[in-house]
N, C-alpha and C positions, 0 to 999 in steps of 0.2 A: 255748215262747216262743222266738221267733227273734230274733237280734241283727242290727241293720243295720250293715254295714261299708261304709265309704266306699271305693269303688274309685278308685284314681288315675285321673284324667281324667274322673270322673263329674261331671256338671254340678251334681248336687245337693250335692256336698261343698263347692262354692264355691272349691275349690283350682284353681289354674292348671293347665291340662293340660300334661303333660310333653311336651317337644319330642321328636319322634321322628326328627329329621333336618332337613336343609334343606328349606325350603318350596318346593313346586313351583309355587306361585302367583307370578305376576309382581307386583311392587310397582306399586301404583296411581300412584306418583309418577313423573311423566314426566322422564326424564333428557335433558339437552341433549347433543346429539352432540358428541363431542370434536373439537376442531379439530386437525388434524394439523399439528404444528409442525416435523415433520421433512421439510419440503419441500426439494428439492434446490436449493441456492443457486447460481445461475449467476454466475460471476465477471464483473465489469463489463468491458465492451469497452475495450481500451486506446485512450487518446486519440491521435488521429493527431498525430505530431510536426510542429511547424511547420517549414517549410523554412528552413534557415539563410540569413540574408541574406548575399549575397556581400560579401567583404571589399573595402573600398576600398583601392586601392593607395596606399601612402604617397607624399605629395607629393615629387617629385624636387627635390633641392637644386640650385639653379642654380650652375653652375661659374663661376669667376672670369672665364674667357675670355668666357662669355656676358654677364656683367655689364659687362665692358669694352666689348663691342660695343654693348650697349644704351645705355651712357652716351654714346658717340660718336654713335650714330644719333639719339638723343633731343635732342641739343644741336647743331643745325646752324649756330649762330651762329659768328662769327669767333673769339670768346674764350669759354673755359669757366671758370667760377668754381669755387673750392673747395667752395662751397655746393652747386653742381650735382653735383659728384663725390660728396660725402657723401650727398646725397639719393638718388643712384643706388645707392650701396653699402648704405645702411641704417645706423642708429645703433648696432647691436649687433655688427657684423662687424668686430672688431678686426683679425683676420688679413687680411681682404680690404682693409681701409683701409690697413694698412701696406704691402701689396703694391703697391697703386695709387700711393701717394705715393712709393714708392721707384723706380718705373719711370723717371721723368725723369732719374735719376742712373745707373740700370743701363744705359740707352741714353741717353748724354749728349745733352741738348738745349742747343745753344749760345745760351742766352738769359741775359742778365745778371739776377742775383737769383734764378735757378732753385733754387740750393741752399737759399735761405731757404724757398721754397715746399715743399721736401721736408723740410728739417730741422725746421722749426717744428711742423707737424702730427705728424710722426713722434715728436718729443720729447714733445709733449703726450699723444699716444695711449699712448706707452710709460709715461709717468708715471701715467696712469690705470690701466694694467695693474698697476703696482707697488702702487697703492692698492686694487686689487681691484674697481675700478668695473665695472659691467655695461653701460655705455653710453658711446659716443664723444661727447664734447662739445668743441667747438672755439670759441674766441672769435669774436665777430661780425666783428671787424676782419680776422681771418684768413680767415673764410668769404667775405669780399668780394673777396679777392685772386683774380686770374685769370691764365691762361696762354693763349697762342694755341692754338686748337683744332687747327690744322693740325699744329703741332709735337707736341702731345700724341698726336694720332692716328697720326703717323708713328712715335713711340716705341712705342705699343701695337702697331702693325702689325709692327714689327721684333721684338718680344718674343713675339708670339702663337705662332709655330711651336714655340718652346721650351716655352711655357706649356701648349699643348695636348698635346704629347708627355709632359710631366711629369704632367699630370692623368690620363693613361691609366695611368701606372706607379705612382702613389702609392696607398696604401691605409692604413686605420687599423692601427697597430702601435706597439709600445713606448708603451703608454698612460701610463706614468709621466711622460713628457715633456709631457703635456697636462693634468696635474692643476692645480688652482688655485694651489698653492704653486709649481709649476714655471713657470706663466705669470707669476707675480710676479717670479721670478728672471730670466725671459726679458725682462721689461719693463726690468729694470735694465741688462741687456746692450744692449738696443736703444737705451736712452737714451744710453749711452756712444757707441754707433755713430752716433746722430743728432748728437751733439756733434762727432764727427769730420767728418761731412758738412758741418756748418756752418763748418768752418775754411776760410779763403780760400786753399787750397793746391790747385794744379792736379793732376788725375789721382788724387788721394787719395780722392776722393768715391766712385769706382766700387766698390772692394772692400767697404767697409762697406754700401753700398747693395745689392750682390748678396747679402751675408750676411743683411740684413734681409728681402730678397725671399724667400730660401729658407726662413728661419725662419717667415715669414708664411704661405708656401704650406703648410708642414708643419702650422701651426696650423689653417688652413682645412680641410685633409684629415685632420687628427688623425693625422699620420704622424710618430711620434717619431724614426724613423730619419732622416728628412729634416731635422727640427729639429736633431738632433745634428750633421748635416753643416753646417748654417748656423751653429751655435755654433762649430764648429772654424774655419770660415772667418772668423767675426767676431773670434775671439781672435787669429787670424793677422793680421787687418787691424789690430787694436790694437797687436800686437807690431811690425808693419811701420811704422806711423806713429810709435810710441814710439821705435823705433830711428832713424828719420829725424830726429826732433827731437833726440835725444841726439847724433847725428852733427853736426847744425848747431850745437848749443850748444858742443860740443867744438871745432869748427872755428873759430867766432868767439871762443871763449875762448882758444884757442891763439894 
């Protein structure tokens, strides 16, 4: 009697055949080809730089000598009004306005009432400087006043050589003299000098007018050194006039 033994791997035993190693048969499942993700990435080409726009040159500031010439050339009539002068200067140019209004006393014009044409606008402009105003404003009655164009042109022509030489030599320096606070203090000094010009005393009008002219030129050119020179001359003018008055009072008092 023989016994039947199930041999491993026999189909009759119903047992799963033992694996004898990796199968050599290819799987019937179709595999999708892998996409290569390791493609060499090329750096993007740099964008071409836009050409820089050429810088526009800063507008050149007109010099006072040029402004004076244009005022005379643009007003060929026999008389020139204060309004026409202010229109030619601009309402924000305190320094230039003070320069122009002081010229008739720097180069004396022998016209009755000329000191009023100089002292009134100078006093009003200096008062606006004390208040810190940013715009020159003159009363309409003063704007209507006029002076002979020929006399004004002669005074401008006489002072032009000095003005042009000064414009070549000045430069921005000593900035503390052009600060807002300094301008207010300068307004106070100019106001006193304008009061001296208004006095009906011969010859005494020229020194304070020259001091105002120098201070104003320093304001226009932002030259604190020139402003300091004008201040010294202004203080000397005040001392000179004050000494003259004291001498007259002592003489009449004696």
